[in-house]
N, C-alpha and C positions, 0 to 999 in steps of 0.2 A: 352895392353889390362889388362894386370893383374892387373896395376897401377891401372884401371877405376875399374875394377872389386873390388879392394881393397879398393878406397876409395866408392863406391855404398855400399860396405857392411858395411865399420864405419857409414856412413850416415844412413842406415840403422839401425842399432845399437844404436847410437847417437837418432834417432827419437823414436825406441822400447823404452830404458831407459826414454826420458823426457816423452813420455805416460805413463810409469809405474809411474813415480814420480807424473805426474798430477793426474793420476789415484786415488793414495796413499793419495796426498792433498783432493781432493774431497769427498775421501770415509773418509779421518778424518772430514773434516769441515761438512759433514754429520750425523755422529755419533756423536759429539759436538751439534750439530743442536736439534737432536732429542731426546739426553738427557737433553737438555735446555728444549725442549716444555714437555717433560716428567713430569720434576721436576716442572715444572709452573702448570703442569695440576694435579699432586699428591697435591700442594700447595692450588689450587682450588678445591679441593674434601674435603683435610683436613678443609677446612675453610666453607665450606657446612655442612660438619658433624657435625662440632662443632656447626652450626648456627642452624642445625635441633635438636642436642642435648639439645640445650639450651631451644629452642621452646617448646620440648619435655617434660621438666624438668618444665616449665613455665604451662603448660598445665595439669600436675599432681599434681600441687598443685590447680591450680582453680577447677580442679577435687574433688581436697579433699575437698578445703572450700566449694564448692556446696552441697557435700554430707553432710558435717556438718551443714548447712545452709538448708538444706532438713530434715534432722533430728530432727534439732531442729524446724522446721516448723509443722514436723509429732507428734513429743510433744506436741507442743501447741494445734494443733488440736485436738488429743487425752486427753489431759487434757481440753479443751471446750466442747467436745461431751461428757464426763466422767460429768462436770458440767449440760451441757444440760441434759443427762441420769437423773442424780439425782432431776433434777425440776421436772422432767416427771414423774419420779416415787413418788415426793413427792412434790406436787405444793407451800405448805407451805414453802419450803423452799426459795420462791422468796418474800413471803412478809416482809417487814422493821418496818411495824407498824400493830397496831392493827386494822382490819377492821371494816368499821363503821356496826351498828347492825342494821337490817331490822326493820322499825317500824310498828305496826300493823296497816295497814290502807291499804285501796285500791290504788293501782298505778294508777296514772292517766297518759293516752299518750294524745301528742296533738293530735287533729283532724286531719285527714286526708286530705293533701290539694289537691284538684283536678285542672286539667287542664282545662282553660278556652275553652269555646266551640269555635269550629271554627267558623270562619266569612265566611260569602261569600265573593268571589272574589271582589274585587275591582279594581278600574282602579286605573296603576301606577300613586302617585302623581308626577309632574316635582322633585321635590327633595325626594331624598326617606331620612325617617324618621329614628331615631337611634332604633336600637333594644332595644324591651321592656326586664328591668331587674327586675326579680324577688328579691323581699325581704324576708329577714328571717320572721320568723312568730315570734319568739322571740328574742330580741335582748341579748347579754350577761348582759349590762348594766340594763335590766330590770329585771332581775332574783331577785327574794327575797327567802331567806331560808325559809321554812316552820316554822311554829309557834313550838315550843314543844309540844309533845304530853301531853294531859290532863290528861292521863291515867299515867302518871309517868314514860314513856318511857323516853329514852335518850335524851337529847335536841343536835337539829343538830350542833349548833354552836360548840360543843365539837367533832366532828368529824376531822380526820386528812385533813387540806388544804396543798396547795403547799407550806406554808411558813414553815411548823409544820415540824418535824424531817421524815414524810414518805417517802419525795423524796429527803431530805436535805443531806442524808447518801453521800460521796463520795467513790464510789468504784473505784481507783486506777488501781485494777488490770483488772477490767472487761472493763473500758474504753480503758487502752492500747490494750486489746485484741481485742476490737472492732475496733481500729485504724489499728491495724495490719490486723484486716481480711479486711477491707475497702481499703487500700493501698496494698493488693497483687495484684499482675499480674497473675491472672489465664487464662492459654491459655487452649481454650476448644478445640482446633484441636488437643490435644493427645488423 
């Protein structure tokens, strides 16, 4: 029975030793896997941080560009307002040519056009007629300039026309400013 007891003791010691070796192997494998998972998570976090930092730099550059654009637009608007105020303070600044001289004769106005008297309602015909179209009182081709004043006043033909220098000057700055104004995207929700 002492041999059986010794054999049982050796078997128990072997089982404990094997269990310890298995536990040490499992612990080593778990530590290795945890280190691998931690390294992968750190690498992903570093990539995300680098991506976010790149996006932050791009947004900062966009913000700087927008601020520069807004400053330029504010300067242009201020310049336009200054020009408008200058014209409001001195309307003669708008004139590019000599204004026409008024002649000493009474101004004639076209006769007032009165609306036709309403007719009594009639039965609706089988086919509806086209609506009535009013014609202008004086067509542009019928207009004749008045004869020169016999009292020695200036002749009407001497007045500036569209073909003269009155409207012929090219103001590139004003044209560009108007284009920018009408092309601008104003957001009324702000």
